[in-house]
C-alpha positions in Angstrom: 34.3 -89.5 -23.3 34.5 -87.7 -19.9 38.3 -89.0 -19.5 39.4 -87.4 -22.6 37.7 -84.1 -22.1 38.1 -83.3 -18.5 42.4 -84.2 -18.4 44.6 -82.1 -16.0 45.1 -79.8 -19.0 41.3 -78.9 -18.9 41.2 -78.7 -15.4 44.7 -76.7 -15.6 43.0 -74.0 -18.3 39.6 -74.1 -16.9 41.3 -72.9 -13.7 43.6 -70.3 -15.0 40.4 -68.5 -16.8 38.4 -68.5 -13.5 41.0 -67.1 -12.0 41.1 -64.4 -14.5 37.7 -63.7 -14.6 37.8 -63.7 -10.5 40.8 -61.4 -10.6 39.2 -58.7 -13.1 36.2 -58.8 -10.3 38.1 -58.2 -7.2 39.8 -55.0 -9.8 36.7 -53.4 -11.5 34.7 -53.4 -7.6 37.9 -51.6 -6.8 38.1 -49.3 -8.6 34.1 -48.5 -8.3 34.4 -48.6 -4.4 37.7 -46.0 -4.7 39.6 -49.0 -3.8 37.0 -49.9 -0.9 38.0 -53.2 -0.7 42.1 -54.3 -1.2 41.9 -57.7 1.4 39.9 -59.0 -1.4 43.3 -59.0 -3.5 45.3 -60.7 -0.7 42.5 -63.2 -0.2 42.5 -64.1 -3.8 46.1 -64.5 -3.9 45.6 -66.8 -0.9 42.8 -69.2 -2.7 44.5 -69.0 -5.9 48.0 -71.2 -3.8 46.1 -73.4 -2.1 43.8 -73.7 -5.7 47.7 -74.6 -7.7 48.9 -77.3 -5.2 45.8 -79.4 -5.5 45.2 -79.1 -9.2 49.3 -80.4 -9.6 48.3 -82.7 -6.9 51.1 -81.9 -4.7 53.8 -80.2 -4.3 57.4 -80.6 -4.6 59.7 -81.5 -1.9 61.3 -77.7 -2.3 58.4 -76.1 -2.7 59.1 -73.7 0.4 62.8 -73.0 0.3 64.3 -70.0 0.6 68.0 -71.2 -1.3 68.4 -73.8 -3.3 72.3 -74.4 -4.6 72.4 -74.5 -9.0 73.4 -78.1 -8.4 69.7 -79.1 -6.9 67.6 -77.0 -9.9 65.9 -78.6 -12.8 63.6 -77.7 -15.6 60.7 -78.5 -13.4 61.5 -76.3 -10.6 60.6 -73.3 -12.8 58.4 -72.3 -10.1 60.2 -72.1 -7.5 63.4 -70.7 -8.6 62.5 -69.0 -12.0 62.8 -69.9 -15.8 66.6 -68.6 -16.2 67.6 -70.2 -13.0 65.5 -73.5 -14.3 67.5 -73.3 -17.7 70.8 -73.1 -16.2 70.4 -75.8 -14.0 69.0 -78.3 -15.8 71.7 -77.5 -18.8 74.0 -78.0 -15.7 73.0 -80.7 -14.1 70.9 -82.8 -16.2 73.6 -82.3 -19.2 76.8 -82.0 -17.4 77.7 -78.8 -18.7 79.5 -75.7 -16.9 77.8 -72.9 -15.2 78.8 -70.7 -13.2 78.5 -71.6 -9.3 76.4 -70.6 -6.7 72.5 -70.6 -5.8 69.3 -69.6 -6.3 67.6 -66.8 -4.0 63.8 -68.6 -4.3 60.3 -66.8 -5.1 59.2 -68.7 -1.8 61.3 -66.1 -0.5 60.2 -63.4 -2.1 56.3 -63.9 -1.2 58.0 -64.6 2.3 60.2 -61.1 2.2 56.7 -59.1 0.4 54.2 -60.2 3.5 56.4 -59.8 6.2 57.0 -56.5 5.2 53.2 -55.5 4.3 54.4 -54.5 0.6 51.7 -55.2 -1.7 48.8 -53.2 0.0 51.4 -50.1 0.1 52.6 -51.0 -3.6 48.7 -51.4 -4.6 48.0 -48.2 -3.1 50.7 -46.3 -4.1 49.9 -47.2 -7.6 46.0 -46.5 -7.2 47.2 -42.8 -5.7 49.1 -42.3 -8.9 46.2 -42.7 -11.0 43.5 -40.4 -8.7 46.7 -38.4 -8.4 47.9 -38.5 -11.0 51.2 -38.7 -10.5 53.9 -40.2 -12.9 55.0 -43.9 -13.2 58.3 -42.5 -12.2 56.9 -41.0 -9.1 55.1 -43.8 -8.7 58.5 -45.9 -9.0 60.3 -44.6 -7.1 58.4 -44.3 -3.7 58.0 -48.0 -4.8 61.6 -48.0 -4.4 61.8 -46.1 -1.0 59.3 -49.3 0.2 62.1 -51.3 0.0 64.8 -48.7 0.8 63.3 -49.6 4.2 62.1 -52.9 4.0 63.8 -55.2 6.3 65.2 -59.1 5.4 63.5 -61.3 7.4 65.9 -63.0 10.2 65.6 -66.5 8.7 66.3 -65.5 4.9 69.4 -63.5 6.1 70.5 -66.0 7.9 70.0 -69.1 5.0 71.7 -66.1 2.0 74.2 -66.1 4.9 74.9 -69.9 5.2 74.8 -70.5 1.5 77.4 -67.7 0.5 79.8 -68.9 3.2 79.3 -73.0 2.4 80.1 -72.3 -1.4 83.4 -70.3 -0.1 83.8 -73.6 1.4 83.0 -76.0 -1.2 85.2 -74.0 -3.5 88.2 -73.0 -1.3 88.6 -70.0 -1.5 86.0 -66.6 -1.0 84.5 -65.2 -4.8 82.5 -62.2 -5.6 79.0 -63.0 -7.1 76.1 -61.4 -9.9 72.9 -61.1 -8.5 70.6 -61.3 -11.2 66.5 -61.8 -11.3 65.3 -64.9 -12.6 61.4 -64.1 -12.4 58.8 -67.0 -12.6 57.1 -66.0 -16.0 60.3 -63.4 -17.0 60.5 -64.8 -20.3 57.4 -66.4 -21.8 55.7 -65.9 -25.0 53.2 -63.2 -23.8 55.8 -60.8 -22.4 59.1 -60.2 -21.9 61.4 -58.8 -19.9 65.0 -58.2 -21.3 67.2 -55.7 -19.6 65.0 -54.5 -17.4 65.5 -55.9 -14.1 68.8 -55.1 -12.2 71.9 -56.6 -12.5 74.6 -56.0 -9.7 77.8 -57.7 -10.3 81.5 -58.1 -8.1 78.7 -58.4 -4.6 80.7 -59.5 -1.9 78.6 -62.5 0.4 78.0 -59.5 3.4 76.8 -57.7 0.6 73.8 -60.1 -1.1 70.6 -59.3 1.5 71.1 -55.5 0.5 71.4 -56.0 -3.2 68.6 -58.4 -3.3 66.3 -56.2 -2.0 67.4 -53.7 -4.8 66.8 -56.5 -7.6 63.5 -56.9 -5.8 62.8 -53.2 -6.1 63.4 -53.8 -9.9 60.0 -55.6 -9.9 58.8 -52.3 -9.7 61.3 -50.2 -12.0 59.6 -47.2 -14.2 59.6 -49.5 -17.6 58.3 -52.1 -16.3 55.9 -50.7 -14.5 54.8 -48.4 -18.2 55.2 -51.8 -19.6 52.9 -53.5 -16.8 50.0 -51.5 -16.7 47.2 -52.7 -14.3 49.1 -55.8 -14.5 51.3 -54.3 -12.5 48.5 -54.8 -9.3 48.6 -58.7 -9.4 50.4 -60.4 -6.6 50.9 -62.8 -8.0 52.6 -62.0 -11.2 56.4 -62.0 -11.7 57.5 -63.7 -8.3 61.1 -62.6 -8.4 63.8 -65.4 -8.0 67.4 -63.5 -7.6 70.2 -66.1 -8.8 73.9 -65.5 -7.2 76.3 -66.7 -9.3 80.3 -66.6 -9.0 81.8 -64.1 -10.8 84.4 -64.7 -13.9 87.0 -61.9 -14.7 
């Protein structure tokens, strides 16, 4: 009897309900206290990440990778590479159909970038002050964009991106230009769709990639996305952004 009730789907569902309830409590507490406990969001995020690993039983061998080649991607890597990239990987590597050459800068890289630049506390402060000081959504987005302009790509990540581009040029026997595209985890779910709202940059050189990467990440907080998400924009674990670097074709 109990085996049929407490299966993995029941556990996942219960954890999701509990997680959403705890987040709402933290959010309400900060509203009541004029953002008096912002550190609770970071603790919530770290506990949420640890809980996810426990529920799933183990982490993937590539779960911490910052960059993954397209020919190494499959559908079960959606959390790491985003929905779009996972489906392209499945088409390429399971069905043997042609897709562009390239690589993915993963959601692990996104978390590293955000943490190394301490961006989430600053973003929450801007969005919180936007409500209290009646700053427009466009104004909030502009201020967040300035944070990304000043942010520094972690040296280890920039090195990985450069190595991936160089390795691709070597495999192809020539240099190519890239399309740099968003592939957020949960970007095209049954609950929400962000079609056309994140930035795509075309004809980027290998040297352009670190800057292009920052611009795509910043589009996670564009005016249209902030307006669409509302309070959900404050959720740190929502829409972690993977970025596809794909070979351009004429």
